[in-house]
C-alpha positions in Angstrom: 114.8 159.7 45.6 113.5 156.3 43.8 110.3 155.0 43.8 110.9 151.3 45.1 108.6 148.5 45.4 108.6 148.4 49.2 105.6 146.4 50.3 102.6 148.2 50.9 100.6 145.9 52.8 102.1 145.7 56.0 101.6 149.1 56.2 98.2 149.7 55.9 95.5 148.5 58.2 92.9 148.8 54.5 94.1 146.9 51.6 95.8 143.1 52.3 98.1 141.1 49.8 96.4 137.6 50.6 97.2 134.8 48.9 98.5 136.5 46.0 95.1 138.7 45.8 94.5 142.7 46.7 91.9 142.6 49.4 89.7 145.3 51.6 89.5 144.9 55.3 85.2 143.8 55.2 85.3 146.5 58.1 85.7 149.5 56.0 82.3 148.8 54.5 79.9 149.0 57.6 82.6 150.6 60.1 85.0 152.7 58.5 83.1 154.5 55.5 79.4 153.0 56.2 78.7 151.9 52.8 77.1 149.1 53.8 75.2 148.0 57.3 76.9 145.2 58.9 73.1 143.4 58.3 73.5 144.3 53.8 77.7 143.5 53.8 76.0 139.9 54.8 73.6 139.5 52.3 76.1 140.6 49.7 78.7 137.9 50.9 76.0 135.4 50.7 74.8 136.6 47.4 78.0 136.1 45.9 77.5 140.1 45.0 81.5 140.2 47.3 84.3 137.4 47.3 85.2 136.8 51.2 88.5 135.7 50.7 88.9 135.0 54.0 86.3 135.0 56.7 86.7 137.6 60.2 87.8 135.8 63.9 90.6 134.8 66.5 92.6 138.6 65.5 92.0 138.2 61.7 90.5 140.8 60.0 88.2 139.9 57.4 89.4 140.2 53.4 87.0 141.0 50.7 88.8 140.6 46.9 89.1 144.2 46.0 88.5 143.1 42.4 84.6 142.1 43.2 83.6 145.3 44.7 80.8 146.9 42.4 82.9 150.1 41.0 80.8 152.4 43.0 81.6 151.6 46.0 85.2 150.4 44.7 85.5 154.0 43.4 84.4 155.4 47.2 86.7 153.2 48.5 90.0 154.3 46.5 88.8 158.3 47.5 89.1 157.6 50.9 92.0 155.3 50.6 93.7 155.8 47.6 94.1 152.7 44.3 96.0 149.4 46.2 97.5 148.8 42.4 99.6 152.7 42.9 99.8 152.6 46.3 103.3 151.1 47.0 104.6 153.9 45.3 102.6 156.5 45.7 102.8 156.2 49.8 106.5 155.8 49.4 106.4 159.6 47.9 103.4 161.0 50.0 105.8 160.3 52.7 108.4 162.2 51.7 106.6 165.1 51.0 107.1 167.8 53.6 105.6 171.2 54.8 107.0 173.8 53.5 106.0 177.0 55.6 107.8 179.4 53.4 105.7 178.5 50.6 102.6 179.0 53.4 103.5 182.6 55.1 103.7 183.4 51.2 100.3 182.8 49.6 98.5 183.7 53.2 99.9 187.1 53.2 100.4 187.6 49.1 97.9 190.1 48.1 97.1 191.3 44.9 97.2 194.6 43.2 93.7 195.7 44.5 95.0 194.5 47.7 93.0 191.0 47.9 94.4 188.2 49.7 94.5 184.7 47.5 91.0 182.9 48.2 91.2 180.5 50.6 90.7 177.0 48.1 93.8 179.0 45.9 95.2 179.2 48.6 96.0 175.3 49.7 96.2 174.6 46.1 99.2 176.4 45.7 100.8 175.2 49.1 99.7 171.6 48.1 101.6 172.1 44.4 104.5 173.7 46.2 105.4 171.1 48.3 104.8 168.7 45.7 107.1 170.6 43.5 110.0 170.3 45.8 109.9 166.5 46.2 109.1 166.5 42.0 111.9 168.5 41.3 114.8 166.8 44.1 113.3 163.3 43.4 114.8 164.2 39.9 117.9 166.0 41.2 118.7 162.8 43.5 118.6 160.4 40.2 120.3 162.2 38.1 123.2 162.7 40.5 122.6 158.7 41.2 123.0 158.1 37.5 126.6 160.2 37.5 128.2 158.1 40.2 127.1 154.7 39.0 127.5 155.2 35.6 124.4 153.7 34.6 122.1 154.1 31.7 119.5 156.5 32.6 115.9 156.2 32.5 114.6 159.4 33.7 112.0 158.9 30.9 110.3 156.3 33.0 110.6 157.9 35.9 109.2 160.9 35.1 105.9 159.0 33.5 105.8 157.3 37.0 105.9 160.2 39.2 103.8 161.9 36.9 101.3 158.6 37.8 101.4 159.1 40.9 100.9 162.7 41.2 97.8 162.4 38.5 96.3 159.5 41.4 96.4 162.1 44.4 94.2 164.0 43.2 91.4 161.5 43.5 92.6 160.9 47.6 89.8 162.5 49.8 89.9 162.4 53.9 88.4 159.3 55.1 84.1 159.9 55.4 84.0 163.5 53.3 84.8 164.1 49.9 87.7 166.9 50.8 90.6 166.5 48.7 93.6 165.4 50.6 95.5 167.1 48.1 93.9 169.4 46.3 96.7 170.6 43.4 95.9 171.0 39.5 99.1 170.4 38.2 99.3 168.6 34.7 98.7 164.9 33.7 100.8 165.5 31.4 104.0 164.4 31.1 105.9 166.9 29.3 103.4 169.7 30.8 103.7 168.9 34.4 108.0 169.0 33.1 107.4 172.1 32.0 105.9 173.3 35.5 108.6 172.1 37.6 111.2 173.2 35.8 109.5 176.9 35.9 108.3 177.2 39.3 112.6 175.7 39.8 113.7 178.8 38.1 110.9 181.5 40.1 110.2 180.3 42.8 106.5 180.8 44.5 104.8 183.4 42.8 104.7 181.1 39.4 102.6 179.2 40.5 100.3 182.4 41.2 98.9 184.3 37.4 101.2 186.5 36.1 99.6 189.7 36.5 99.6 189.0 40.4 102.8 190.4 40.4 102.9 193.8 41.3 101.8 195.0 44.9 100.0 198.3 44.9 102.6 200.1 47.8 100.3 199.7 51.0 99.7 203.7 52.3 98.6 202.3 55.7 100.8 201.1 57.1 102.7 201.9 60.9 101.4 204.5 62.9 98.7 205.1 60.6 97.7 202.3 61.1 97.9 202.1 64.6 96.2 205.4 64.7 93.3 204.3 62.7 92.5 200.7 64.0 93.0 202.6 68.0 89.9 205.6 66.6 88.2 202.8 65.4 88.0 200.8 68.1 86.7 203.0 70.8 83.4 202.2 72.2 81.6 205.5 71.3 81.7 203.7 67.6 82.5 206.4 65.5 81.5 205.8 61.8 83.8 205.7 59.0 83.1 209.6 57.6 83.7 210.9 60.6 87.2 209.2 61.2 88.1 210.0 57.7 87.3 214.0 58.8 89.8 213.6 61.9 92.3 211.4 59.8 92.3 214.3 57.5 93.1 217.0 60.3 96.0 214.2 61.8 97.5 214.0 58.2 98.4 217.8 57.9 99.7 217.7 61.2 102.0 214.3 61.1 102.6 215.0 56.8 100.5 211.5 56.5 99.8 210.4 52.6 96.1 211.3 51.5 93.5 208.6 52.0 89.8 208.7 50.4 86.9 207.5 52.6 86.5 204.3 50.4 90.0 203.1 51.3 89.6 203.2 55.4 86.5 201.8 54.8 87.7 199.0 52.8 91.3 198.4 54.8 89.6 199.1 58.4 87.1 195.7 57.4 90.1 193.4 56.2 90.0 190.5 58.6 93.1 191.5 60.4 92.3 194.6 60.7 88.8 194.0 62.1 89.7 191.3 64.5 91.8 193.8 66.4 88.8 196.8 66.4 86.0 194.5 66.8 87.1 192.8 70.6 87.3 196.5 72.0 84.4 198.7 70.2 81.9 195.6 70.0 82.9 193.6 72.5 83.7 190.0 73.4 80.3 188.2 72.4 80.5 190.2 68.8 84.0 189.4 68.2 83.7 184.9 69.2 81.0 185.1 66.8 83.1 186.2 63.9 86.0 185.5 65.3 85.9 183.0 68.3 87.5 179.8 67.6 85.4 177.6 67.9 85.8 173.0 67.5 83.9 171.4 64.6 81.6 168.7 65.9 81.8 165.5 63.7 78.3 165.1 62.9 78.7 161.9 59.7 78.2 159.1 62.1 75.9 160.5 64.7 72.2 158.6 65.1 68.8 159.0 67.0 69.4 159.7 70.5 73.4 159.5 70.0 73.2 163.5 72.0 70.7 164.9 73.9 70.1 168.6 74.5 68.2 170.8 77.0 67.2 174.6 76.7 64.9 176.7 79.0 63.9 179.9 77.9 60.7 182.0 78.4 58.2 181.5 76.0 57.6 184.6 74.7 52.7 184.0 74.5 50.8 187.0 76.3 48.0 185.2 78.2 45.3 186.3 80.6 46.7 187.5 83.7 45.2 188.8 87.3 46.7 191.6 87.4 45.9 195.5 86.6 46.8 195.0 82.7 45.0 191.9 82.4 47.7 189.5 80.8 51.3 188.3 80.6 53.8 186.6 79.9 55.0 184.7 82.6 55.6 181.0 81.3 59.0 179.3 80.8 59.5 176.0 78.2 61.4 173.4 79.2 62.2 171.1 75.7 64.9 168.3 75.6 66.4 167.7 71.8 67.5 165.1 70.3 70.3 166.6 68.3 70.7 164.6 65.2 66.9 164.3 64.3 66.1 167.9 66.3 62.5 166.3 67.3 62.0 167.6 70.7 61.5 164.7 72.5 60.0 166.0 76.0 58.8 169.3 77.6 57.9 171.0 80.7 55.8 174.4 80.6 55.4 175.9 83.7 56.3 179.4 85.4 59.0 178.1 87.1 62.3 176.4 85.5 63.2 174.4 88.6 64.7 170.7 89.0 60.6 169.8 89.0 60.4 171.0 85.8 63.8 169.5 84.3 63.1 166.0 85.6 59.6 166.4 83.9 61.5 167.4 80.8 63.6 164.6 81.0 61.1 162.0 82.1 58.9 162.4 78.8 61.8 162.2 76.6 62.2 158.7 78.4 58.8 158.0 78.2 59.2 158.7 74.3 62.7 157.2 73.4 62.7 154.1 75.8 66.7 154.5 75.6 69.9 156.4 77.1 71.4 159.1 75.6 75.2 158.6 75.3 75.9 162.7 75.6 73.6 164.6 77.8 74.3 168.6 77.7 72.2 171.7 79.7 72.8 175.1 80.4 74.4 176.6 83.6 71.0 177.5 85.4 70.6 175.9 89.0 68.3 173.6 88.9 70.8 171.3 86.6 73.5 171.8 88.5 72.0 170.9 91.8 72.9 167.6 93.6 69.6 166.0 92.4 70.1 166.7 88.7 73.8 165.8 88.9 72.7 162.6 90.3 70.2 161.6 87.8 72.6 162.8 85.0 75.1 160.7 86.1 72.3 157.6 85.8 70.3 159.0 82.8 73.2 158.3 80.3 74.6 154.9 78.7 76.5 153.4 81.2 79.0 152.4 78.2 80.9 155.6 76.5 77.5 158.3 78.2 79.0 161.4 79.1 77.1 165.0 80.4 78.7 168.5 81.2 77.2 171.6 81.3 78.0 174.2 78.5 80.4 176.9 79.2 78.4 181.0 79.2 79.0 182.5 76.1 80.0 179.9 74.2 77.8 179.3 71.7 78.2 175.6 72.2 74.5 174.5 73.1 73.2 172.6 69.6 69.6 173.3 71.4 70.1 177.2 70.9 70.6 177.6 67.7 67.4 175.0 67.5 65.6 177.0 69.7 66.0 180.2 67.8 65.0 178.0 65.0 61.9 177.1 66.3 60.8 180.7 67.9 61.0 181.9 64.8 59.5 179.9 62.4 57.0 178.2 64.7 56.2 180.1 68.4 56.2 183.4 66.9 53.2 183.1 64.3 50.7 183.0 67.1 48.7 186.5 67.5 49.2 186.8 71.4 52.8 186.4 71.1 54.8 189.1 72.2 58.0 188.6 70.5 60.1 190.0 72.8 64.0 188.6 73.0 67.2 189.8 74.6 68.5 191.2 70.9 65.7 192.7 68.5 67.2 193.8 65.3 64.1 194.5 63.3 60.4 195.1 63.6 59.7 191.8 62.2 61.3 190.9 66.0 58.8 193.4 67.9 55.4 192.3 68.5 51.8 195.0 67.8 51.1 195.9 70.6 48.0 197.6 69.7 47.0 195.0 68.3 47.5 192.9 71.7 46.2 195.2 73.7 42.8 195.8 71.6 42.4 191.8 72.0 42.8 191.5 75.8 39.8 189.6 76.2 40.5 187.1 73.9 44.2 186.6 75.4 44.4 182.3 76.2 44.5 181.1 79.4 47.0 179.2 81.0 45.3 175.9 79.7 45.1 176.5 76.0 48.6 177.8 76.0 49.6 174.7 76.9 47.1 173.0 74.0 49.1 175.9 71.7 52.5 174.7 72.7 51.7 170.9 71.9 50.2 172.0 68.5 53.4 173.7 67.7 55.9 170.7 69.2 53.7 168.4 66.6 54.3 171.2 63.6 57.8 171.1 64.6 58.3 167.6 64.8 56.1 167.4 61.7 58.0 169.6 59.5 60.8 168.9 57.0 64.5 168.6 58.3 66.5 171.3 57.9 69.6 168.2 56.3 67.7 165.6 55.3 64.6 165.2 53.1 62.6 164.4 55.2 60.5 165.0 58.3 61.6 165.3 61.5 59.5 162.4 63.5 61.0 160.4 60.7 65.1 161.1 60.9 64.3 160.3 64.7 62.8 157.0 63.3 66.2 156.0 61.3 68.5 152.7 63.1 70.6 153.4 66.2 74.5 152.3 65.7 74.2 151.8 69.3 71.6 151.3 71.7 70.9 150.8 75.9 67.2 150.3 76.6 65.6 151.3 79.8 63.2 149.3 81.5 60.6 150.4 84.6 63.1 149.5 87.4 65.8 151.8 85.6 62.5 154.4 85.3 62.2 154.4 88.6 66.2 154.1 89.7 66.2 157.8 87.7 63.5 159.9 88.5 62.8 159.2 92.2 64.5 161.0 94.5 65.6 161.3 97.8 65.1 164.4 100.3 68.1 166.0 100.9 67.5 165.6 104.5 66.1 162.9 107.3 62.7 163.8 108.4 60.3 163.1 111.2 57.3 160.7 110.8 55.2 162.8 113.4 51.9 161.3 114.9 49.3 162.8 112.0 51.8 161.6 109.5 54.7 163.3 107.2 54.8 166.6 106.3 57.5 167.3 103.3 57.8 170.0 101.3 59.2 169.7 97.7 59.6 172.8 94.9 57.8 175.0 98.0 55.0 173.1 97.7 53.8 171.7 101.2 53.0 167.9 100.9 51.6 165.5 103.5 51.6 161.1 103.4 51.0 158.7 106.4 51.8 155.0 105.9 48.2 153.0 105.0 48.0 148.9 105.1 47.3 146.9 102.2 43.4 147.4 103.1 43.8 151.7 103.2 43.7 151.5 107.0 45.9 153.6 109.0 48.9 150.9 109.5 49.0 151.0 113.7 52.0 147.8 113.3 54.1 150.6 111.7 52.6 153.9 113.8 53.0 151.2 116.9 57.3 151.5 116.1 58.2 154.7 114.0 56.5 157.3 114.9 58.7 160.2 115.4 61.5 158.0 113.4 63.1 160.4 111.0 63.2 159.1 107.4 64.7 159.8 103.7 61.4 160.2 102.0 62.0 159.3 98.2 59.3 160.5 95.5 58.8 160.7 91.8 58.3 165.2 91.2 56.3 164.0 88.5 54.1 162.0 90.8 53.8 163.3 94.4 49.7 162.7 94.1 50.5 159.0 94.8 52.5 157.5 96.5 56.1 158.1 98.2 59.0 155.3 100.1 60.1 155.7 103.1 64.0 154.8 104.2 66.0 154.9 107.1 68.9 155.9 107.2 71.7 153.5 109.0 74.7 154.4 111.1 76.9 153.4 107.9 75.5 156.2 105.4 73.2 153.4 103.7 69.8 153.8 103.4 66.6 150.9 104.2 63.5 150.9 102.9 61.0 150.6 105.6 57.5 151.2 104.4 55.2 153.3 101.5 53.5 156.4 102.5 50.2 158.0 101.1 49.0 161.6 100.5 46.8 161.8 103.6 43.7 161.3 103.7 41.2 164.3 104.9 38.3 164.0 106.1 35.1 165.3 105.2 33.2 166.8 108.5 30.0 168.3 106.5 27.5 165.0 106.3 26.0 166.3 103.2 29.7 166.2 101.4 30.2 162.6 102.7 30.4 160.1 100.2 29.7 156.4 100.1 31.9 154.9 102.9 33.5 158.4 104.4 31.5 158.2 107.7 32.5 154.6 108.0 36.2 155.2 107.3 36.0 158.4 109.6 35.2 156.1 112.4 37.8 153.7 112.0 40.5 157.3 111.3 38.9 158.7 114.7 39.7 155.4 116.7 43.0 155.1 116.0 43.9 156.8 118.9 41.8 155.7 121.3 43.6 151.9 120.2 46.4 152.9 120.4 46.0 154.7 123.8 44.0 151.6 125.0 47.0 149.4 124.0 49.4 151.6 125.6 48.0 151.6 128.7 47.7 147.4 128.2 51.3 147.2 128.1 52.8 148.7 130.5 50.3 147.5 132.9 51.5 143.8 132.0 55.2 145.0 132.2 54.3 146.3 135.7 52.7 143.5 136.8 55.1 141.2 135.6 57.9 143.1 137.7 55.9 144.5 140.2 56.9 147.3 140.2 53.1 149.1 140.0 51.7 152.7 141.1 49.2 149.8 144.0 53.1 148.5 145.4 54.4 152.2 145.0 51.8 153.1 147.9 51.8 150.5 150.3 55.7 150.3 150.1 55.6 153.9 151.1 53.1 153.3 153.6 55.9 150.8 155.8 58.5 153.3 155.1 56.2 155.9 157.0 54.9 154.0 159.7 58.3 152.1 160.3 60.8 154.9 160.0 62.6 153.4 157.0 63.2 150.3 158.7 61.1 147.4 158.4 61.9 144.3 160.0 63.1 141.0 157.8 60.3 138.8 158.4 57.9 141.5 157.6 59.9 142.8 154.5 59.9 139.1 153.6 56.1 138.6 154.0 55.6 141.8 151.8 57.9 140.7 148.7 56.3 137.5 149.0 52.3 139.3 149.1 53.6 141.0 145.8 55.0 137.6 144.2 52.4 135.7 144.6 50.1 139.1 143.5 51.9 139.3 140.1 51.1 135.3 139.8 
């Protein structure tokens, strides 16, 4: 291969040669690398800190003169996208680097004399160097062949110098938005030294790159049947220890004429990753195996921002409190926090003895009241409240309309960020209270166990529910004000950082999200409508604008069925009644308030209670009188009255069922006259 002057500008989305000037796409500053905000970028251009050669618009990219960029920013761009002055030669070179699978296999399976393998970073270095030297030698061989064919003067020295500069330049190239080297080699930067390295590699192969003392591999005694026997024995769920395994091995070795092995040699071999991952899944179970060897997807958090990702994770809170039982104490309460994953701030929570959809509603509603914006991702566990139809409907509404998603974490997959955050919250804050029972599914140390003698001797001082809620509020405050594990500021301060994207919510959005319908219609009875929500019974009635029982509503809608739409966090206020239409749609009819209860003991009545009682009591009389008036009017208008019925039947009896025509006409005329 020869290094040709291919045009790099047509192949790169970052660099461009415009009007004979090397330029960089302006998106690099505030989009690709985020080294400036968009507003700061515009200010730099206006103040002349950056020279804009071409404005962005109508399908064109905005271009900034590369030479005008300050050195510190220029170096960041070069580390991510390479040096534009060498870009064409370097791209031609790197496009021809091929993956050397033999090198990968060699360095990943190579072991030193003491049985250790090559460290990961060294593996990556050797593999990269092997692939580069393969191409280096190939280019020089092809060049010599072409020179002989064409009988031209050789400029091999210039070619070696150019190749050395390209290989040197590769050292500085990083993957975008990271400091990870794309080509992690340590090849010489001197032309002659690189040539010697390439010749040594060509003659001795892959081992040349490894330290000269690494060639002598000790013979491996543990292999074949011996290896299988040790792994099988150690994988049993009764979990024998290595000294016992060593004793069993010695007995088996005498029978099978196996070599002697020390206890330490067996231990070291078993705990090499290649062996450990085999016996661990059977010996310790799938969860332990997954914790250490299970493949996990790596989240790219570099571009996250506040309110990008929320997670909710309900859990029992390990606090003892006063309880009316034989002991006088219990630990029954649960917390349901909503966490902004980027800042780790708790932005909403519920504190109760349950973990149902009402608790989820309360926690999420608090989060929205604090955030006033939608998350782009929302995750939760498999608790039944989350997977209910009502909650799934809410989750679909609450995430961002553009690009928002929600999903449930798979059980035992350790994919919930809220889980890890909550564990730290529990260890650092919750367990510091003296009434914490520190009970966890996996208690490992004495520090994670309660001093029950101390707690039992202070039962009379245990907090009440209201005191626990106050303690929890203090925990939330302490956690949010504490320093973030990654950033040098508090979680509250991290949460206040600028959001790269944002979808605000309005009051009507809040009503749409947090008011839910009953799963089925409910009959509005003569005394109102009764609804059971989260095992609590509620009784509502429709009142008019004056606060009196709405007679017009009752006249039309009593004993009709309605969907009840309610706010789970505010059931003491009012609900809305919706009629189910034939096409399945819902139509609003009226609002209903908590039913007004009457105080019959005069001594307990407040001002106005008696007058209101009289109004409510008279409703029955008013409705009955109105019903009588209406039916009497209808009977009179139609002539079908009880009195007329009696007369007709008397005439029927008198004439044996046959009334003469003239008398029938007179009777009908009299009936019409009476109706008038």
